[in-house]
C-alpha positions in Angstrom: -268.8 194.1 115.7 -267.6 193.4 111.8 -267.0 195.6 109.8 -269.1 195.2 106.0 -266.7 195.4 103.1 -266.1 197.9 101.3 -267.8 198.8 97.3 -265.6 198.1 94.6 -265.9 202.2 94.2 -264.5 202.1 97.3 -261.5 199.4 97.1 -261.0 200.9 94.5 -260.3 204.4 95.5 -258.3 202.9 98.8 -255.9 201.4 96.1 -255.0 204.4 93.9 -254.5 206.3 97.3 -252.3 204.2 98.8 -250.4 203.7 95.0 -250.5 207.5 94.8 -249.3 208.1 98.5 -246.6 205.7 98.0 -244.3 207.9 95.2 -246.3 211.0 96.8 -244.4 210.1 100.2 -240.9 208.7 98.6 -240.5 211.4 96.6 -241.7 214.3 98.8 -242.6 213.2 102.6 -243.8 217.3 103.0 -246.8 216.4 100.5 -249.8 217.6 101.7 -253.1 215.3 102.1 -254.8 217.4 99.7 -252.1 216.6 96.6 -252.2 212.9 97.2 -256.0 213.6 96.8 -255.9 214.5 93.5 -253.4 213.2 91.9 -255.9 210.3 92.8 -258.1 211.3 91.3 -260.5 211.4 94.3 -261.6 214.2 97.2 -260.4 215.0 99.7 -263.2 213.5 102.0 -262.6 209.9 100.8 -258.7 210.6 102.1 -260.4 211.8 105.0 -263.0 207.8 104.5 -260.0 206.0 104.1 -257.7 207.6 106.3 -258.4 209.4 109.5 -254.9 211.0 110.1 -251.9 211.7 107.9 -250.2 208.9 109.8 -252.9 206.4 109.3 -252.3 207.0 105.9 -248.0 206.2 106.1 -248.9 203.4 108.3 -251.1 201.5 105.5 -248.9 202.7 103.1 -245.7 201.2 104.6 -248.3 197.7 105.8 -249.1 197.7 101.9 -246.0 197.3 100.8 -244.3 194.8 102.9 -248.2 193.2 102.8 -247.1 193.2 98.9 -243.5 191.7 98.8 -244.9 189.0 101.3 -247.7 188.7 99.2 -245.6 187.9 96.7 -244.0 184.3 97.6 -246.4 181.9 96.3 -247.0 183.5 93.5 -243.2 183.8 92.2 -242.8 179.7 93.4 -246.0 179.8 91.2 -244.3 180.4 87.8 -241.0 179.6 88.7 -238.8 177.8 90.3 -237.5 177.8 93.9 -234.2 179.4 93.1 -235.3 181.4 90.6 -238.3 182.8 92.7 -235.6 183.6 95.4 -233.7 185.3 93.6 -236.7 187.1 92.0 -238.4 188.4 95.4 -234.5 189.6 96.6 -235.4 192.5 93.6 -238.5 192.8 94.9 -236.7 193.2 98.6 -234.6 196.1 96.7 -236.7 197.6 95.4 -239.0 197.6 98.7 -236.1 198.7 101.1 -235.6 201.9 98.4 -239.8 203.0 99.6 -239.4 202.2 102.6 -236.1 204.9 102.9 -237.9 207.7 100.6 -240.4 206.6 103.7 -238.3 207.5 106.9 -238.5 210.3 107.0 -242.7 210.3 106.5 -242.4 207.0 109.2 -240.4 208.8 111.4 -243.7 211.2 111.9 -246.0 207.5 112.3 -243.8 206.4 115.2 -243.6 210.1 116.9 -247.4 209.5 117.2 -247.8 206.4 119.0 -247.4 204.0 115.2 -245.9 201.2 115.8 -245.5 200.7 111.5 -242.8 197.9 112.1 -244.8 195.7 114.4 -244.9 192.7 112.5 -242.7 192.8 109.5 -240.0 191.2 110.9 -241.9 188.1 111.1 -243.5 188.4 107.6 -240.7 189.2 106.2 -239.7 186.1 108.2 -241.6 184.3 107.5 -241.9 184.6 103.5 -237.5 184.4 103.4 -238.7 180.7 105.1 -241.7 179.2 102.3 -238.8 180.4 99.5 -236.2 178.3 101.7 -238.4 175.3 102.8 -240.1 176.0 98.5 -235.5 174.5 97.4 -235.3 172.0 99.0 -232.2 170.5 96.8 -232.2 174.0 95.3 -231.0 175.7 98.0 -228.9 175.0 100.9 -230.6 173.7 104.0 -228.6 174.8 106.7 -229.7 178.8 105.7 -231.3 180.4 108.0 -233.9 183.5 107.0 -233.1 186.1 109.3 -229.6 185.7 108.4 -230.6 186.4 104.3 -232.5 189.0 105.9 -229.5 190.4 107.4 -226.6 190.5 104.0 -230.2 191.4 101.5 -230.1 194.4 104.0 -226.2 194.7 103.5 -226.6 194.5 100.0 -229.9 197.6 100.2 -227.8 199.8 102.8 -224.3 199.6 100.5 -225.9 200.1 97.0 -229.1 202.0 98.1 -229.3 205.2 95.2 -231.4 204.4 91.7 -227.7 204.4 90.1 -226.9 201.2 91.7 -229.4 199.1 91.0 -227.1 197.4 89.0 -225.1 197.0 91.5 -227.7 195.3 93.5 -228.2 193.0 90.9 -225.1 191.8 91.1 -224.4 191.6 94.8 -227.2 190.1 95.1 -226.3 186.7 92.7 -223.1 186.6 95.1 -225.7 185.8 97.5 -227.4 183.8 96.2 -224.2 182.0 94.9 -224.3 181.2 98.6 -227.4 180.2 99.2 -227.8 177.8 95.9 -227.1 173.9 97.0 -223.3 172.9 96.6 -223.2 170.2 93.3 -220.3 168.5 94.9 -219.0 167.7 97.7 -216.0 168.6 98.0 -215.0 168.9 100.6 -213.1 172.1 101.1 
């Protein structure tokens, strides 16, 4: 049996709950659902209609952030050259990783309750990076493996995970991009 689509007001309420929850949970994993609902401007019953448990809300917050990151690829490629689109996406990845780090304690609760928030993360991220690399034919190296690039991005995020290190993260992303861009000279190493 298929579910009916949400009414426009219900869609707005759900989106607002997710927007509030991502910030609230990243800053204070123990925040109450009542506080999230109040900050979103809805009643607790509205929150529970969309997310029957705390774990369901946390899992959906994570999946929504992942979707925002991965779904940005076509938008970026539509307005930027492939190499600039990749670099812009890398900045978004750093932001996503910071959010994920902030949600770590909350996500542990989801996993302990039997949830699987990361079930499709790797596949979605590899596909997103693969699309960016494929679009960069000629501008980006053809031999870059999407998983290798994600591993390097994760390393940058681990090394520069504090907000005060965001500028350093940008410099490291620029270095990584230098390694991903196609070489214009053909001199042997």
